[in-house]
LOMIRO-120536 format. One line per 2 residues: number of its first residue (from 1); their letters; for each residue x, y negated, z of N, C-alpha, C, O, CB. Coordinates in Angstrom, 1 decimal, m for minus. Last residue first. Glycine has a CB too. Layout:
BEGIN
NUM> a> X Y Z X Y Z X Y Z X Y Z X Y Z | ...
This chain:
BEGIN
172> xx> 10.6 22.4 m2.7 10.1 23.8 m2.7 9.1 23.9 m3.6 8.5 25.0 m3.8 9.5 24.2 m1.5 | 11.3 19.6 m2.7 11.6 20.7 m3.3 11.7 21.7 m3.3 12.7 22.2 m3.8 12.0 20.9 m3.5
170> xx> 10.2 16.1 m2.1 9.9 17.4 m1.9 10.4 19.0 m2.8 9.5 19.4 m3.6 8.7 17.2 m2.0 | 11.4 14.1 0.3 12.2 14.5 m1.0 11.7 16.3 m0.9 12.2 17.2 m0.3 14.3 14.2 m0.7
168> xx> 9.1 12.8 2.3 10.2 13.4 2.2 10.3 14.1 1.2 9.4 14.9 0.9 10.4 14.0 3.1 | 6.5 11.8 2.4 7.8 10.7 2.9 9.0 11.8 3.2 9.7 11.8 4.2 7.4 9.5 4.8
166> xx> 4.0 12.4 m0.2 4.9 12.5 0.8 6.5 11.7 1.0 7.3 11.3 0.2 5.0 13.9 0.7 | 1.3 10.5 m0.1 2.4 10.8 m0.8 3.5 10.9 0.3 3.9 10.1 1.2 2.6 9.8 m1.9
164> xx> m0.9 9.7 1.7 m0.8 11.0 1.2 0.7 11.4 0.7 1.3 12.4 1.0 m1.9 11.1 m0.1 | m0.6 7.2 2.6 0.6 8.3 3.6 0.1 9.3 2.7 0.9 10.3 2.9 0.4 8.7 5.5
162> xx> m1.6 5.8 0.5 m0.1 5.8 0.4 0.3 7.0 1.2 1.2 7.7 0.9 0.6 4.4 0.9 | m4.5 6.2 1.0 m3.3 7.0 0.2 m1.9 6.7 m0.1 m1.2 7.4 m0.8 m3.7 7.2 m1.1
160> xx> m4.6 4.9 3.6 m4.9 6.6 3.2 m4.1 7.5 2.0 m3.4 8.5 2.0 m6.6 6.8 2.5 | m4.0 2.4 2.7 m3.0 3.1 3.5 m3.5 4.3 3.6 m2.5 5.0 3.8 m2.7 2.5 4.8
158> xx> m6.3 1.9 1.2 m4.9 2.2 0.7 m4.3 2.8 1.7 m3.9 3.9 1.4 m4.2 1.0 0.3 | m8.4 2.4 2.6 m8.4 4.1 2.2 m6.9 3.3 1.2 m6.3 4.2 0.4 m10.4 5.0 1.0
156> xx> m7.9 0.1 4.9 m7.5 1.5 5.0 m7.6 2.8 3.7 m7.1 4.0 3.9 m8.4 1.9 6.2 | m8.2 m1.6 2.8 m7.5 m1.9 3.3 m7.1 m0.1 3.8 m6.4 0.7 3.2 m7.9 m3.1 4.0
154> xx> m11.2 m0.9 2.4 m10.7 m1.0 1.3 m8.9 m0.9 1.6 m8.3 m0.3 0.8 m11.4 m2.4 0.6 | m12.6 m1.7 5.0 m12.2 m0.3 4.6 m11.5 m0.2 3.3 m11.2 1.0 3.2 m13.4 0.6 4.6
152> xx> m11.8 m4.3 4.5 m11.1 m3.2 6.0 m10.9 m2.3 5.6 m9.8 m1.7 5.6 m11.8 m2.8 7.4 | m13.4 m5.3 2.9 m12.5 m4.8 2.4 m11.5 m4.5 4.0 m10.2 m4.7 4.1 m12.0 m5.9 1.1
150> xx> m16.2 m4.8 4.1 m15.5 m4.0 2.6 m14.1 m3.9 2.5 m13.5 m2.8 2.1 m15.9 m4.9 1.2 | m15.6 m6.8 5.7 m15.8 m5.3 6.6 m15.9 m4.5 5.3 m15.8 m3.3 5.5 m17.3 m5.1 7.9
148> xx> m15.9 m9.0 4.6 m14.7 m8.8 5.2 m14.6 m7.0 5.6 m13.6 m6.3 5.7 m14.6 m9.9 6.6 | m18.2 m8.5 2.8 m17.1 m8.2 2.1 m15.7 m8.2 3.1 m14.6 m7.7 2.8 m17.1 m9.2 0.8
146> xx> m19.8 m9.0 5.5 m20.2 m8.2 4.5 m18.7 m7.4 3.9 m18.2 m6.3 4.2 m21.0 m9.2 3.6 | m18.7 m12.0 6.2 m18.4 m10.6 7.4 m18.6 m9.4 6.6 m17.6 m8.7 6.7 m19.7 m10.3 8.9
144> xx> m20.1 m12.9 4.2 m18.5 m12.7 3.9 m18.4 m12.1 5.4 m17.6 m11.2 5.3 m17.2 m14.3 3.5 | m22.8 m12.3 4.2 m21.9 m12.5 2.9 m20.9 m12.1 3.0 m20.4 m11.2 2.2 m21.6 m13.6 2.5
142> xx> m23.5 m14.5 6.7 m23.5 m12.5 6.8 m22.3 m11.8 5.3 m21.3 m11.0 5.4 m26.0 m11.8 6.3 | m22.4 m16.8 6.1 m21.2 m16.3 6.7 m22.0 m15.0 6.5 m21.3 m14.1 6.1 m20.6 m16.9 8.2
140> xx> m24.4 m18.7 5.1 m23.2 m17.7 4.3 m22.4 m16.6 5.1 m21.8 m15.7 4.6 m22.0 m18.7 3.5 | m25.5 m20.0 6.3 m25.8 m19.2 5.7 m25.1 m18.0 5.0 m25.4 m16.9 4.5 m26.2 m19.9 5.1
138> xx> m23.4 m21.1 7.6 m23.8 m20.0 8.7 m24.7 m19.4 7.5 m24.8 m18.2 7.6 m24.8 m20.5 10.4 | m20.1 m22.4 6.5 m22.0 m21.9 6.3 m22.4 m21.1 6.7 m21.9 m20.1 6.4 m22.7 m21.6 5.2
136> xx> m17.6 m22.3 6.7 m18.2 m23.0 7.8 m19.4 m22.7 7.1 m20.1 m23.4 7.9 m17.7 m24.6 8.1 | m17.0 m20.5 3.8 m17.3 m19.9 5.5 m17.7 m20.7 6.3 m18.4 m20.1 7.0 m16.1 m19.3 6.4
134> xx> m17.4 m21.9 1.6 m18.9 m21.4 2.2 m18.2 m20.9 3.9 m18.8 m21.0 5.0 m19.8 m19.7 1.0 | m14.4 m21.5 0.3 m15.5 m22.9 1.1 m16.8 m22.8 1.7 m17.1 m23.8 2.3 m16.1 m24.0 0.1
132> xx> m14.1 m18.3 0.2 m13.8 m19.3 1.0 m14.4 m20.9 1.4 m14.8 m21.4 2.5 m12.6 m19.3 0.6 | m15.3 m17.1 m2.1 m16.0 m17.5 m1.0 m15.5 m18.3 0.1 m16.3 m18.8 0.9 m16.5 m16.7 m0.6
130> xx> m13.0 m16.4 m3.6 m14.5 m17.1 m4.0 m15.2 m17.8 m3.2 m15.8 m18.8 m3.4 m15.3 m16.3 m4.4 | m12.1 m14.7 m1.4 m11.5 m16.1 m1.6 m12.5 m16.9 m2.0 m13.0 m17.8 m1.3 m10.4 m16.1 m2.7
128> xx> m13.6 m12.7 m1.4 m13.3 m13.0 0.3 m12.8 m14.9 m0.5 m13.1 m16.0 0.0 m11.4 m11.4 1.4 | m12.9 m11.6 m4.1 m14.1 m12.2 m3.4 m14.3 m12.7 m2.3 m15.3 m13.3 m2.3 m14.8 m11.5 m3.4
126> xx> m9.7 m10.6 m3.7 m10.1 m12.0 m4.6 m11.5 m12.8 m4.2 m11.6 m14.0 m3.9 m10.3 m11.5 m6.3 | m10.3 m8.8 m2.2 m9.8 m10.2 m1.3 m10.2 m11.0 m2.4 m10.9 m12.0 m2.2 m8.0 m10.4 m0.7
124> xx> m12.1 m7.0 m3.9 m12.6 m7.4 m2.8 m12.0 m8.6 m2.5 m12.7 m9.5 m2.4 m12.4 m6.6 m1.8 | m9.4 m6.0 m5.4 m10.3 m6.7 m6.0 m11.5 m7.5 m5.2 m11.8 m8.6 m5.6 m10.8 m5.7 m6.9
122> xx> m7.7 m4.9 m3.6 m7.3 m6.3 m4.3 m8.9 m7.7 m5.1 m9.1 m8.9 m5.3 m6.1 m5.6 m5.8 | m8.7 m3.0 m3.3 m8.7 m3.7 m2.0 m8.8 m5.5 m2.7 m9.4 m6.5 m2.4 m7.0 m3.3 m1.0
120> xx> m8.9 m1.5 m5.6 m10.4 m2.2 m5.6 m10.2 m3.4 m4.1 m11.0 m4.3 m3.8 m11.9 m0.6 m5.3 | m6.5 m2.1 m6.3 m7.0 m2.3 m7.3 m8.7 m3.0 m6.2 m9.3 m4.1 m6.1 m6.9 m0.7 m8.6
118> xx> m5.7 0.6 m4.2 m4.9 m0.8 m3.6 m5.6 m1.8 m5.0 m5.1 m2.9 m4.8 m2.5 m0.7 m3.4 | m7.0 2.4 m5.1 m7.5 1.9 m4.1 m7.3 0.9 m3.7 m8.1 0.2 m3.1 m7.4 2.2 m3.4
116> xx> m5.7 2.8 m7.6 m7.0 2.6 m7.5 m7.5 1.8 m6.2 m8.3 0.8 m6.3 m7.5 3.8 m7.8 | m2.8 3.6 m6.9 m3.3 2.2 m7.6 m5.0 2.1 m7.7 m5.5 1.0 m7.9 m2.6 2.0 m9.4
114> xx> m4.0 6.3 m5.3 m3.2 5.1 m4.4 m3.4 3.8 m5.2 m4.0 2.8 m4.6 m1.4 5.4 m4.1 | m4.3 7.7 m7.5 m5.3 7.2 m6.6 m5.1 6.0 m5.7 m5.9 5.1 m5.4 m5.7 8.2 m5.7
112> xx> m2.3 7.2 m9.2 m2.7 6.6 m9.6 m4.2 6.7 m8.2 m5.0 5.8 m8.2 m2.5 6.8 m11.1 | m0.1 8.9 m7.1 0.2 7.8 m7.5 m1.5 7.0 m7.8 m1.9 6.3 m6.9 1.2 8.1 m8.7
110> xx> m1.7 11.7 m7.1 m1.6 10.9 m6.3 m1.0 9.0 m6.1 m1.5 8.1 m5.3 m1.0 11.7 m5.9 | m1.2 11.7 m9.8 m2.9 11.9 m9.2 m2.7 11.3 m8.0 m3.3 10.3 m7.7 m3.6 13.7 m8.9
108> xx> 1.5 12.5 m10.2 0.5 11.4 m10.3 m0.9 11.2 m10.2 m1.5 10.3 m10.7 0.5 11.0 m11.3 | 1.6 14.7 m8.8 2.4 13.6 m8.2 1.5 12.1 m8.9 1.1 11.1 m8.4 4.4 13.8 m8.7
106> xx> 1.1 17.3 m7.9 0.1 16.2 m8.3 0.0 14.6 m8.2 m0.9 13.8 m7.8 m0.9 16.4 m7.7 | 3.5 19.4 m7.5 2.6 18.7 m7.2 1.9 17.6 m7.8 2.6 16.8 m8.3 2.9 18.4 m6.4
104> xx> 4.9 21.0 m10.1 3.9 21.9 m9.1 3.5 20.6 m7.7 3.3 21.2 m6.7 5.0 23.8 m8.3 | 5.0 19.4 m12.3 4.1 20.5 m12.2 3.6 21.1 m10.6 2.5 21.4 m10.2 4.8 21.6 m13.1
102> xx> 7.0 17.8 m11.1 5.5 17.3 m11.4 4.6 17.9 m12.0 3.6 17.3 m12.4 5.3 16.4 m12.0 | 9.4 20.0 m10.6 8.3 18.8 m9.3 7.2 18.9 m9.5 6.4 19.5 m8.8 8.3 17.2 m9.3
100> xx> 9.7 20.2 m13.3 8.7 21.1 m12.3 8.4 20.5 m11.6 7.2 20.2 m11.5 9.0 22.2 m11.8 | 11.0 18.0 m14.0 9.5 18.3 m15.0 9.0 19.5 m14.0 7.8 19.7 m14.0 9.7 19.0 m17.0
98> xx> 12.9 17.6 m12.3 12.1 16.7 m12.1 10.8 17.0 m12.7 9.7 16.5 m12.3 12.6 15.7 m12.4 | 14.2 20.4 m12.7 13.7 20.2 m11.9 12.7 18.6 m11.6 11.9 18.6 m10.7 14.7 20.7 m11.3
96> xx> 15.0 19.0 m15.9 14.6 20.2 m16.1 13.6 20.1 m14.4 12.4 19.8 m14.6 16.0 21.5 m16.4 | 16.6 16.5 m14.9 15.0 16.3 m15.9 14.8 17.9 m15.4 14.1 17.9 m14.4 15.2 15.8 m18.3
94> xx> 19.3 17.9 m13.8 18.2 16.9 m13.5 16.9 17.0 m13.7 16.1 17.4 m12.8 18.4 15.9 m14.0 | 20.3 19.4 m16.0 19.4 20.6 m15.0 18.2 19.5 m14.0 17.1 19.7 m13.6 20.8 21.8 m13.5
92> xx> 21.3 18.2 m18.3 19.7 18.9 m18.7 19.0 19.1 m17.0 17.8 19.1 m16.8 20.0 21.0 m19.7 | 23.6 17.1 m17.4 22.6 16.7 m18.8 21.3 17.0 m19.2 20.6 16.5 m20.0 23.1 17.1 m20.0
90> xx> 24.7 18.2 m15.3 23.9 16.8 m15.0 23.7 16.5 m16.8 23.6 15.3 m17.0 25.1 15.4 m13.9 | 25.8 20.6 m17.5 24.5 20.9 m15.7 23.9 19.1 m16.0 23.0 18.8 m16.8 25.9 21.2 m13.1
88> xx> 27.9 19.4 m18.1 26.6 19.7 m18.9 25.4 20.5 m18.2 24.3 20.7 m18.7 27.0 20.5 m20.0 | 29.2 18.2 m16.2 28.9 17.1 m16.3 27.8 17.8 m17.8 27.0 17.1 m18.4 30.4 15.9 m16.4
86> xx> 28.9 19.9 m13.3 29.7 19.7 m14.5 28.8 18.8 m15.2 27.7 18.7 m14.8 30.2 21.0 m15.3 | 28.0 18.9 m10.0 28.1 19.5 m10.9 28.7 18.6 m11.9 28.9 17.4 m11.9 27.1 20.1 m11.0
84> xx> 28.3 17.2 m7.6 29.4 17.3 m8.1 29.5 18.9 m9.6 30.4 19.5 m9.9 30.3 17.3 m6.7 | 26.0 16.4 m6.7 26.8 15.4 m8.1 28.0 16.1 m8.0 28.9 15.4 m8.3 27.1 13.4 m8.0
82> xx> 25.3 18.1 m5.1 24.6 18.8 m6.2 25.6 17.2 m7.9 25.8 17.2 m9.1 22.0 18.7 m5.8 | 25.8 17.9 m2.7 26.7 18.8 m3.0 26.6 18.8 m4.8 27.4 19.2 m5.6 26.3 20.4 m2.2
80> xx> 26.0 14.5 m2.4 26.8 15.9 m2.3 26.0 17.2 m1.9 25.7 17.4 m0.8 27.8 15.7 m1.2 | 24.0 12.9 m4.6 24.2 13.0 m3.5 25.0 14.2 m3.2 24.6 15.1 m4.0 23.1 12.8 m2.8
78> xx> 22.2 12.9 m7.3 23.3 11.7 m6.9 23.7 11.8 m5.8 24.1 10.6 m5.5 22.9 10.5 m6.8 | 20.8 15.2 m7.3 22.2 15.1 m8.3 22.8 14.2 m7.7 24.0 14.4 m7.3 22.2 14.6 m10.0
76> xx> 18.9 14.3 m5.7 20.2 15.0 m5.4 21.2 15.4 m6.1 22.2 16.0 m5.8 20.1 15.8 m4.8 | 16.9 12.8 m7.1 17.8 12.3 m6.5 18.9 13.4 m5.9 20.0 12.9 m5.7 17.1 11.4 m5.6
74> xx> 15.5 14.7 m8.5 16.5 14.8 m8.9 17.7 13.8 m8.1 19.0 13.8 m8.2 16.2 14.7 m10.4 | 12.7 14.9 m6.9 14.2 15.9 m6.8 15.3 15.3 m7.1 16.2 15.3 m6.3 14.3 17.1 m7.7
72> xx> 11.8 11.9 m6.6 11.7 13.2 m7.7 13.5 14.1 m6.9 14.6 13.8 m6.7 11.8 12.4 m10.1 | 11.6 8.9 m5.9 11.4 10.2 m4.6 11.5 11.7 m5.5 11.3 12.7 m4.8 9.4 10.2 m3.6
70> xx> 11.9 7.4 m7.6 12.9 7.4 m6.2 12.2 8.5 m5.9 13.0 9.1 m5.3 13.0 6.2 m4.9 | 10.1 7.8 m9.7 12.2 7.6 m10.0 12.9 8.1 m8.7 13.8 8.9 m8.6 12.9 5.7 m10.1
68> xx> 7.7 7.9 m8.4 7.9 8.8 m8.8 9.7 9.0 m8.9 10.3 10.0 m8.5 6.9 8.7 m9.9 | 7.7 5.2 m7.5 7.6 6.0 m6.5 8.3 7.7 m7.1 9.1 8.5 m6.5 5.8 6.0 m6.0
66> xx> 7.3 3.2 m8.3 8.8 3.6 m8.1 8.6 5.0 m7.6 9.5 5.8 m7.2 9.8 2.5 m6.9 | 4.7 2.1 m7.9 5.7 2.6 m9.2 6.5 2.4 m9.2 6.9 1.4 m9.8 5.8 2.4 m10.3
64> xx> 4.0 1.7 m5.1 3.8 3.0 m5.8 4.1 3.2 m7.5 3.8 4.2 m8.2 2.3 3.3 m5.4 | 6.0 m0.4 m4.5 6.2 1.0 m3.9 5.7 2.1 m4.8 6.4 3.0 m5.2 5.4 1.3 m2.6
62> xx> 4.8 m2.3 m5.9 5.8 m2.1 m6.2 6.5 m0.6 m6.0 7.2 0.1 m6.7 6.4 m3.2 m5.7 | 2.1 m2.8 m4.7 2.1 m2.0 m6.0 4.1 m1.7 m6.3 4.4 m0.8 m7.0 1.1 m3.3 m7.4
60> xx> 3.2 m2.9 m2.8 2.2 m1.8 m2.3 2.8 m1.5 m3.7 3.5 m0.6 m4.1 0.4 m2.0 m1.8 | 4.4 m5.8 m2.9 5.6 m4.8 m2.3 4.6 m3.3 m2.1 5.1 m2.6 m1.3 6.6 m5.5 m0.5
58> xx> 1.5 m6.8 m3.5 2.7 m7.0 m4.4 4.0 m6.0 m4.1 4.5 m5.4 m5.1 3.2 m8.4 m4.2 | 0.4 m6.7 m1.5 m0.1 m5.9 m2.7 0.8 m6.0 m3.5 0.9 m5.2 m4.4 m1.4 m6.3 m3.4
56> xx> 1.4 m8.0 0.4 1.2 m6.7 0.7 0.9 m5.9 m0.7 1.2 m4.7 m0.9 0.1 m6.5 1.8 | 0.9 m10.5 m0.9 2.5 m10.2 m0.3 2.3 m8.7 m0.1 3.3 m8.1 m0.6 3.0 m11.0 1.4
54> xx> m1.7 m10.4 0.0 m1.2 m10.9 m2.0 0.3 m10.0 m1.5 0.5 m8.8 m1.9 m0.9 m13.6 m2.8 | m2.0 m11.0 2.4 m2.4 m10.0 2.0 m1.8 m9.3 0.6 m1.5 m8.1 0.3 m3.7 m10.4 1.9
52> xx> m1.1 m12.8 3.2 m0.3 m12.0 3.7 m0.7 m11.2 2.8 0.2 m10.4 2.3 m0.2 m11.7 5.0 | m3.5 m14.5 2.6 m2.0 m14.8 1.5 m1.3 m13.9 2.3 m0.2 m14.1 1.8 m1.1 m16.4 1.4
50> xx> m5.7 m13.6 3.8 m5.4 m13.7 2.4 m4.1 m13.8 1.8 m3.7 m13.3 0.8 m6.0 m14.7 1.9 | m5.0 m14.5 5.8 m5.3 m13.0 5.7 m4.7 m12.5 4.3 m3.9 m11.6 3.8 m7.0 m12.8 5.7
48> xx> m4.8 m17.1 5.8 m3.9 m16.9 6.1 m3.9 m15.0 6.0 m2.8 m14.4 6.2 m3.8 m17.8 7.4 | m7.7 m17.6 4.9 m6.8 m17.8 4.2 m5.6 m17.3 4.8 m5.2 m16.5 3.9 m6.7 m19.1 3.9
46> xx> m9.2 m16.9 7.2 m9.6 m15.9 6.3 m8.3 m16.4 5.2 m7.8 m15.5 4.6 m11.5 m15.9 5.7 | m8.4 m19.2 8.8 m7.9 m17.9 9.5 m8.2 m16.9 8.2 m7.4 m16.1 8.2 m8.8 m17.4 11.0
44> xx> m9.6 m21.1 7.6 m8.1 m21.0 7.3 m7.7 m19.5 8.0 m6.7 m18.9 7.6 m7.2 m22.4 7.9 | m12.4 m20.7 7.5 m11.2 m20.5 6.1 m10.2 m20.3 6.4 m9.5 m19.5 5.8 m10.9 m21.4 5.2
42> xx> m12.4 m21.4 10.0 m13.0 m20.1 9.5 m12.1 m19.4 8.6 m11.4 m18.4 8.6 m14.3 m20.3 8.8 | m10.1 m23.7 11.4 m11.1 m23.5 10.7 m11.8 m22.0 10.6 m11.5 m21.4 11.7 m10.7 m23.9 9.6
40> xx> m9.6 m23.8 14.9 m8.8 m23.5 13.9 m9.8 m23.7 13.0 m10.8 m24.1 13.6 m8.0 m22.2 13.9 | m9.8 m22.0 17.5 m9.7 m23.2 17.3 m9.6 m24.0 16.0 m9.5 m25.2 16.3 m8.9 m23.3 17.8
38> xx> m11.9 m19.8 18.4 m10.9 m20.0 17.2 m10.9 m21.6 17.2 m11.9 m22.3 17.0 m11.4 m19.1 15.6 | m13.4 m16.9 20.2 m13.2 m18.0 19.6 m11.9 m18.7 19.3 m10.9 m18.3 19.8 m13.8 m18.7 20.3
36> xx> m14.5 m14.0 19.0 m13.7 m14.2 19.3 m13.4 m15.7 19.0 m13.2 m16.0 17.8 m12.9 m13.3 19.1 | m17.0 m12.9 18.0 m17.0 m12.3 19.6 m15.1 m12.9 20.0 m14.4 m12.5 21.0 m17.2 m9.8 19.6
34> xx> m17.7 m14.2 15.6 m18.2 m15.4 17.0 m17.9 m14.5 18.0 m18.2 m14.9 19.1 m20.2 m16.0 17.2 | m17.8 m13.4 13.3 m18.3 m12.6 13.9 m18.5 m13.4 15.6 m19.3 m13.1 16.5 m17.5 m11.3 13.7
32> xx> m15.2 m14.3 12.6 m16.0 m14.5 11.6 m17.4 m13.9 12.6 m18.3 m14.5 12.0 m15.5 m13.6 10.1 | m13.2 m13.3 14.4 m13.4 m14.8 14.3 m15.2 m15.1 13.5 m16.1 m15.8 13.8 m11.8 m15.6 13.1
30> xx> m13.6 m11.2 13.4 m14.0 m11.2 14.8 m14.4 m12.7 15.3 m15.3 m13.2 16.0 m12.8 m10.6 15.7 | m12.1 m11.0 11.7 m13.3 m10.7 11.1 m14.3 m11.1 12.9 m15.5 m11.3 13.1 m13.2 m8.8 10.3
28> xx> m9.5 m11.5 12.1 m10.3 m12.5 12.0 m11.8 m12.4 11.8 m12.5 m13.4 11.7 m9.9 m13.0 11.2 | m8.5 m9.3 13.8 m9.3 m10.6 14.7 m9.7 m11.4 13.9 m10.3 m12.3 14.4 m8.4 m11.5 15.8
26> xx> m8.4 m7.6 11.1 m9.5 m7.2 12.7 m9.7 m8.4 13.7 m10.8 m8.7 14.3 m8.7 m5.8 14.0 | m5.9 m9.0 10.5 m7.5 m9.5 9.5 m9.0 m8.8 10.5 m10.2 m9.2 10.5 m7.4 m8.4 7.4
24> xx> m4.3 m8.1 12.3 m4.7 m10.0 12.0 m6.0 m9.8 11.7 m6.9 m10.2 12.3 m3.9 m11.0 10.4 | m4.4 m5.3 11.5 m5.0 m5.9 13.8 m5.5 m7.5 13.2 m6.5 m8.0 13.5 m2.7 m6.3 15.7
22> xx> m3.8 m5.3 9.6 m5.3 m4.7 9.8 m5.7 m4.7 11.4 m6.7 m4.5 12.1 m5.4 m2.9 9.2 | m1.2 m6.2 10.1 m2.0 m6.9 9.0 m3.9 m6.9 9.4 m4.7 m7.7 9.5 m1.7 m6.0 7.3
20> xx> 0.4 m4.5 12.1 0.3 m5.8 11.8 m0.8 m6.4 10.9 m1.2 m7.4 11.4 1.4 m6.2 11.3 | m0.1 m1.4 11.3 m0.3 m2.5 12.8 m0.3 m3.6 12.7 m1.3 m4.1 13.3 0.6 m2.5 13.8
18> xx> m0.2 m0.5 8.3 m1.1 m0.1 9.3 m1.1 m1.0 10.4 m2.2 m1.5 10.6 m0.9 1.2 9.8 | 1.1 m3.2 6.7 m0.4 m2.7 6.8 m0.7 m2.1 7.8 m1.4 m2.8 8.6 m0.8 m1.8 5.7
16> xx> 3.6 m3.3 8.2 3.2 m4.4 7.8 1.3 m4.2 7.3 0.5 m5.1 7.5 4.5 m5.0 6.6 | 4.3 m0.2 9.5 4.5 m1.4 10.5 3.7 m2.8 9.7 3.1 m3.6 10.5 6.4 m1.8 10.8
14> xx> 3.3 1.7 8.2 2.4 2.0 9.3 3.1 0.4 9.6 2.2 m0.3 10.0 2.6 3.7 10.4 | 3.6 0.5 5.0 2.1 1.3 5.2 2.4 1.4 6.9 1.3 1.3 7.3 1.7 3.1 4.2
12> xx> 6.0 m0.4 4.9 5.3 m1.7 4.5 3.5 m0.4 5.1 2.5 m0.9 5.6 5.7 m2.5 2.2 | 7.9 0.8 6.3 7.8 m0.5 6.7 6.6 m1.1 6.5 6.0 m1.9 7.3 8.6 m1.2 6.2
10> xx> 7.9 3.2 4.9 7.3 3.5 6.6 6.9 1.8 7.0 6.0 1.4 7.8 8.9 4.4 8.1 | 8.1 2.6 2.2 7.0 2.8 2.4 6.6 2.8 4.3 5.6 2.4 4.9 6.8 4.3 1.5
8> xx> 11.5 1.9 3.0 10.0 0.8 2.4 8.9 1.2 2.7 8.2 0.4 3.4 9.8 0.6 0.9 | 12.0 4.2 3.2 12.3 3.0 4.4 11.2 2.0 4.1 10.4 1.5 4.9 13.9 2.1 4.3
6> xx> 11.7 5.5 1.0 10.6 6.2 2.2 11.1 5.0 3.1 10.2 4.7 3.9 10.9 8.0 3.0 | 13.5 4.4 m0.9 11.6 4.2 m0.8 11.1 4.8 0.5 9.9 4.6 0.8 10.7 5.0 m2.3
4> xx> 15.8 4.8 0.3 15.2 3.7 0.5 13.8 3.5 0.4 13.1 2.7 1.0 15.8 3.0 0.0 | 15.9 8.0 2.1 16.9 7.0 1.2 15.3 5.6 1.0 14.2 5.6 1.6 17.6 8.2 m1.1
2> xx> 17.2 9.0 5.0 16.1 8.2 4.5 16.6 7.4 3.5 17.5 6.5 3.6 15.3 7.3 5.6 | 18.5 11.9 5.9 18.6 10.7 5.2 17.5 10.1 4.5 16.9 10.7 3.6 19.6 10.8 4.3
């Protein structure tokens, strides 16, 4: 049974970020490099990607913020058979299980690493956004292409760091 966090992670990291966004952004980079013809302005294709990234970034931030709470093995105390534990046991055992989980796995490190990667991608995206007015200028194009390459790498790192987070509830 997948919980909501697992569903959101799969949707974000695999479908939206991994498949859709990176493909769309790769196409935008190909437009910038002149490999693909585009009827609109260069800044339009980048602006569309930046707008989409902002939504993805917000969702990724939420996903990372809620990881510890939603993927802790204390979740099992909300479903059968553990939700049938008496109230005294429910008062201490779920928290003990959670603390043991935090000691056994580097949860805070995994989340922090993903948050750093996300902030880095956000930072490069913001730099690209400031360069948009010059996107039609041939002299500015190499710098914009460089930033888009850095952004692609930063997005790859976000995908990698979110992939490190367990996609199942770890209890062993």
